[in-house]
N, C-alpha and C positions, 0 to 999 in steps of 0.2 A: 503494499500499499504506500502510495506517495506521501511524505511527511510534507508538513506546512512549514517552510524556511522562513525561520524569522529573521529579523535584522537587529533584533536586542536580545538580550538574555532573558530567558524565562525559568524561574526557579520554583521548584515543587518540594516543600519541607515536608518530611514525614515524620512526625514525632508526636507522641500520645500527651506530652505535656505541653499545656498552653503557655506556661511560665516561658520555656524554651522557643515557643512559636512566637510569642511577644517579643522576646529578645532579637530574634534573627529578623523579625518584621521591622524593628525600630533601626537595625544596623543597615538595612537596605532600602528604609523609605524615601531617603533623600537622592537614590540613584535612579536617575531618570531613564536610564537604559536598561533597568532590570526590572522584569514585572514578576511578583511575587504570589505565589499560592502555597497552599498548605493543607495537609490532611492528617486528622488526628486518630482516626481508625485505620490501623494497618490492614484489615479486611477488606477495605475499600481502595487501598493504596493504589493498586494495578489499574483498576479502572478509574481513578483520578489522572494517572501517568496517561493513560490512553486518552482521555478528554482533554487534558490541559496541553499536552505535547510538549513537557518542559525541554529546554537546553541543558538542563542538570538537575539531578537529584539530590537533595540532602537528606540522607537516610539515618535514622537514629538505628543503635544496634539494639537495645534493650526495651521492648514494648511488651504489653500482654498478648497473650493468645499465638503471637507469632514473633520470632526474633528478626531482626534486620538482616542476618545472613540469609535466611529463607527468602525474604521479601527482595534480595538481591538477585537470588536464584530465580525467582519468579519474573524478574525483569528479563533476565537473559534469556528465559526460554520464551519470551513471547517475541514474534516476528515484526511485530509493529515498533517496539520500543527497544529491543535488546542492545541498540548502540548508543543509547542515551548515557551519558558520564554520570556515575553516582559517587557523590562525596560522602563516605561515611562518618557520622558523628557520634563520638563515644565520651564516656564519662570519665575515661583513665588513658593514660599515656602508655599502653602495655604493648609491646614489641609482639608479643605472640597475637594479641587481637588483630594488630596491624597487619601481620604477616597472613594471617587467616582471613582478614577481610580482602586483601590482594587476590588471594587464592579463589576466593568466592567470586570475583568479578567487578569488586570494586575498583574506581580510578583513582581516589585519593582517600586520605583518612584525616580528620581534624578532633581535636578534644574540644567538647563544646563546655562553655559557649568560646567559641574561637575570638581572635582578636578581628576587630571590624575590616581594618584594611586589609589582612591575611585573607579574610573570608570573600570580601568582594574582589580581590585579585584572582584568586583561585576559581571562583564563579565565572568570572570574565574570560579567563584562559580557557577552561574547560569548555564554556560555550562557543567561545570561537572557532576551537577546534573541532567541535561536534558539526557547527554550521558549515565549515568549510568541508567536512566529510560528507555531508548531506547534500551539498552543494556538488562536489566530484562526483556522488553516485548517482545523483538526479542527471548530470550532463552526461554520464557514460551511458545510463538507461536512455536519455533521448537519443545520442548516438547509436545505440542498439537498434532503437526503434526505427531510427533515418535509416539506418544501413539495411535492416529488415524490408522497409519500404523500398528502397533503392532495388534490392535484390528481386522484390515482389514485380516491380515496375519494370526491371530489364527482361526478366522472364516474360511479362506480358509483351513487351516490346519485342522480343524474340521470337514469340509464338506469332504476334500480328505482322511480323516481317516475313515469317514463313507461310503464311496464309493468303489465299486469294481472297481479296476484299467482298466480292460479289457472291461466290458460292461458300466460301468457308472452310474449302479444301485446301491442299497444299498450292503452292504457287509454281511457277516454272522455275524459279531458283532453287526451291527445295527439291523440284523434281531433278533438276541437273545434279545437285549434290548426292542425292538419294542413290542415283543411278549411279555415279562414280564410284559412291562407297560399295555398292552391292556388287560392281564389277570387281572390285578388290577384293571381295569377300569370295566371290566366285572363283577367283583364280587361286586364292589361298587354300579354299576348301575343296576346290575341284567339283563344284556343285552348279547345277542348271540356272539359268536365269532367263525369265521369259519377260517379254514387253509387250503391251497392246496399247496402241494409238487407235482411240476412238474419235469418230466425227459424227454430229447431230446431221443426219440427212436433210439436205434443203433447208438449212437454217437461214439463209440469207432472205428466201422468199418469206419465210416464217417472221423474220424480224420487221420486213418492208413493210407486210400485210397486216401484222396484228400489232405492231408497235414494239420500240423497245423496253417499256415495261413489261410486256408480256415476253419478249424474248429473254430479259434477264430472270424472270420468273421460271422461265422453262429452263433455263440453265441451272438455276438453284435446285428445282425438282429432279433433273439428271444427275446433278452431281450428289444429292441426297441418296437417290437410289443406288448408285454406283458405291457409296459406303456402305449400304446395307448388303450389296452382294458381296464387296470386296471387305471382309471383316476380319481376316488375319490379322494380328497385330504388326508381323513382320513384312506386309504388302503397304503398297503406296497408291493411293488415287490422288492426282494431281490435273489441275487445269493448265493445259499445255499451251494454249493459246486461243484466242476467239471461242468458237465452239468445239474445239478438240481438247481433247483428255488424254493423259497418258496414265498406265497402269503398270506399275512394277512389281513383279511377283518372284521374291528370290526362292530359291531351292524348288522351282517349280518346272516341270517338263512340259513340251507340247501339248501332250494329252492334258496336262491339267489346265494349261492356259486356254486349250479349246473349249473345255467344261464350264469354264468361267465366263467366255465369250457367251455361250449359249445361254447361260443363267443371265446374264447381262440383258441380252437382247430382247428375252421374254420378260424381264422386269420392266424394262422401259415401254415394252408392248402393252404391258397390264396398265400402266398409267392412263394410257388412252388419251394423251395429250392431245386434242385436236390441231390437225394440220392440213385444211382443204386444199394448201397450195402447194403439197407435196406430189411429186411425179410417180411416188410409190404407193402410197395408201393415204388413208385420211387421218393418220395420226403419226406423231413423232417415232421415227425408227432410228438406228444406228448403223453406221458402217464401221467394221474394225479391222485392223491389220495386225496380225500376230507373229512373233519372231521369237527364237528362242536360241541360246548358246550357252557355251562355257568361257569365261573369261582367259581361261589358261589354254584355250585352244585358239585365241586370238581375236574374241569378242569382245571388242570394245564398246564402250558407251555409244559413240558415234556411229560405229557399225550396226548395233541393235537398232537405233533410232533410223537409219536409214533404210534397212531392213523391212522394220516394221511399217515406214510410210510407203514403201514400195507395195506391202501387202495391203495396205489401206488403200492406196491408188488403184489396186487391182479389183478390191471389193467394191469400190465405186464405179469402176468400169463395168462391171458384172451386174449391174443394175441396182446398186445398194441395198440396205435392208439386210446384209449378210455379213459374214467374216471371212478373210483370206488369210492363209499360213504363210508366211515366207518360204520360197523354196529356193534351197542354195544353188539348185541346178538351173 
């Protein structure tokens, strides 16, 4: 819990003797920068400390029901007030009492009633040290919060920079980075890598006739459908450009890529997005080019993209609304 940092000393005296309370009060009454509080019931001391938030506690050692050492223990075990300095007040100048007081967590030891000048000097010194510590702690807490916010913002910025603003799927830069990484993995692990380039059939007449808002909505619907079909965490669906999408399938052979292409085409058909200006049918359809390779056998990212593009071109030349697999022959 954040402490209230005060610019002056706040003293809480815990002592069951009203005569001592009055004596301390008189010593401090002329000090404008010292605020004085007291508590005569040791059972209420912790509550009073939490309420007052003193910068220093003057703690009597001998009281009914509970001794001063036990109270110091109580303060030190409470997370909110554990660092507040405690000056123990004792009726005798006993080295053993002093030693025990410091062992139990006291910061200072005075024989009551102490000299006024000495008491004020110690109150101000301990308060100044405590306030400086609180300010440092709060500064560090603020810095940690700022760092956490910056890290969160950086993560969000990184995420935003990697996503396509319209569809919410990966953008072209992410696609390029991903396929490069997966080609390296394919070469290292000698595993197949499949790539699908997907194009929405006759999207230009769709955009021209239904309007750009409808075109944007169509792109979002298609992107969402792709994410639903391509659901393995290792795979990527990206907007490659315009109405074209790229799907990268690590550790997937041609047969696996073909099955996914069929599912994807069926999914888009099931949406029944009207397209009366298509030369294929009266709803949105896809053309897909598929290629597969193993990077250690010479399949670079540019090779895979070129091959998938050639297969996509073949699908379009074959009447669209279909997929074609690149043939190395």
